[in-house]
N, C-alpha and C positions, 0 to 999 in steps of 0.2 A: 504493500499500499504505499503510495507516494504522498509526498508533503504538498499540500496545494495552497495556492493563495490564499482562498476562502478558510482553510483550516488554521492559518496563522494570521488571518485578517491583516494582511499586506496592502490594502487597497490603498489609493491615495487618500490622503489627509488635506483638507483645506482650511486654510488658516486666514482669518479677516481680521484686520486691525483697523480701528476706527479712532480717529482723534476726537476724545470727547473732553478737551481741557478747557473749552470756551472760545468765544469770539477773539479773534487776533492773536490766537496763540498757536504758532507752528511747532509742530511735534516733528523731532528728527529721531530715526531709529534706526538700528542696524541688527539684524536676526541672523543668527547661523548655529548650524549644528557641526558634529564632527566631520560630516560628508557634505554638507551643504552650506553656501553663503548667500543669502538672499540679498546683500548689499546694502549700501546706506541710501536711505529713503527719507523723504519728508512729505508731510500731510497737513493741509490746512484743516481748521475746524470742520468737523463732520464729514470730512473725506476719508475714504477708506481703501485699504490696500489687500490684496489676496495674494497668498503663495500657497503652492501645493508640494507635497513631498509623499514618499512612500517610506514608511517605518522600516528600519534596517530589520533585517532577518538575523544578523549575527550580534548586533548590540542594542542596547536600549537608546533610544532616539530621544534626543533633547533638543529642542531649540531655544537657545538663550539669547534675548534682546537686550540691548541698551537703548535707553528712551531719554532723549534730552529736550528740555524746554525752559525757558527763562533762566537759563544759565547753571541749570542743576542737571545731573546725570541719575539715572535709575537703571535697575536691572531686574529681570523677570524672565522666567522660563514660561514662554508663550505656550509652548508645548512640551509636556513631559510624559513619555510613554507609560511610567508607573503610574502617573495621575490620572491620565486621560484616555487611556486605550480603551476602556469600556463605555465610554460616554456616547462618542459618535463619530462621523466622518468630517463633519463642520464644525470649526471652532471659531465664533465670533467674539471679539475682545473689543472692548471700548476702553482707551487708556484715560483715565480720570485723574485730576490733579493729585490725588492721594492714594490711588490704588488702580489697578487693572479690574475690570469687572467682565465676566463673560455673560453671554446672552443666554437668557433661559427660556426656551422654546414653548413652555407651558403658559408663561406670563406674558411673553413678548416683549421683555424688558431687559435691560443689562443690569442685573442686580446680584449675581453670583460673585460675589466680592469677597469671600472668606478663605483667600489663599495668603500665604507668605508672601509679602510684595515689598516693593521698594526698600 
């Protein structure tokens, strides 16, 4: 019996990052994993950026991001296989002034904010 993509759940993951910092606040960020680098990006208020990847078969996939605005830097694991694997394939995040918040599909709001953050 072979190992299938379905059995290991190695389908693409989609990460959406939204600037929820407020009017006139530019969000600068850089996300990367051990294998992939999304690059340096900027977002205006309420703009969104999407990237996708496939979790690694051999290692635990973690995408770590640095976020900067108003002269300060913050760091957060926007995707962590250990934390996120059983949730879904689409991860919507809004970067708020004091924490990142994940979208709750049941309530249709960004209020899952109970993570170790910044």
